[in-house]
N, C-alpha and C positions, 0 to 999 in steps of 0.2 A: 217562504212559500205559503200563500194564503190558505190553500186547501189543507195543508198539514194540520193546522189548528182546528179546522172544521171537522176533520176526520176524528180527531181525539175528542172533541166536544160531542160529536154525534154518538160515539160508542160509550161515552161516559153515562149517557142516559138510558142505555139498554139495561133493564132490570135483571136481577138474578132469575134464572129459570127460563130466560128467553135468549134467542139468538138473532143475529142479522147476517145477511150475506155480504160478501165483498162487493157484489154488484149493487146491492141495495145502498150500501154506504157510498159507493162511487157516484151513483145517480143523485143521491141526496146532497152530496158535497160538490157536484159539478165537475167530476173527474171523467176523463175520456175512457178509462179502463179500470176494471177491478184489480188488475195487477199492481197498479200504482197504490191502491189501498194497502195491499200486502207489504209493499216496500216501505210505506209510511209506518205501518204498525210494527215493523221490525226495528224501528227506532224508538219504540215505546220505552221510556225510562221509568215509568210509574204504573206498572200493571195493576197495582192495587186501586189506583184512581181511574185508570183507563183500561177497562176489562176486555182486552183484545182477545181473550179466550172465547168470548161470545160472538166472534165473527167466524163464519163458516162458508164453505163453498155453496154455490147455488143448488147443488144436488143434495145438500144436507150432510155432506161429509166434512170432517176436519181436514185442514191442510197438512201436508207432510212436513212443512217447515215451521211449525209453531216454535217461536223463538224462546220460550220459557220451559223447555223440557220435552219437546216433541209432541207428536199427535196423541200418544197414549196419555200424556199428562193433561193435554187440553181436553180430551174426552172425559177423563176422570174428574176434572174440575167442573165440567158441565153436568155430569151425572150427579155430583155432590150438590148441585143447585136444583136438581130435579128434572133435568133434561133427559129424556129417554132416547136410547139408540136401539134400532132394530137392524140387524145385519150391517152394522157400521154406519147407519144413516139416521139422521134426525128427521122426524116428520115435520116439515116446515109449516104445514097447515095447522099444526098444534102449537109449535114453539117459536115461530117467527114473530118478532116484535113489529 
């Protein structure tokens, strides 16, 4: 799948302390739906190289199905990088890449 590699290359460039949305990745990689981005990221075999924890929902929340420890783990990883949450949401006007 051509877009599979593009998704991983795209998120590889998201710096610590920043996030992208599933929709943003889908548009950048020519995919029809953000859901497909989620399915692709669930196959991530190298989360250290491809930081899928930096991909969030369009409303600034973390997804319930984060593959490497659940949403609490994803939020903690983002907070450790300096991303701030308020009432469970990230202010995308500040943290979106």
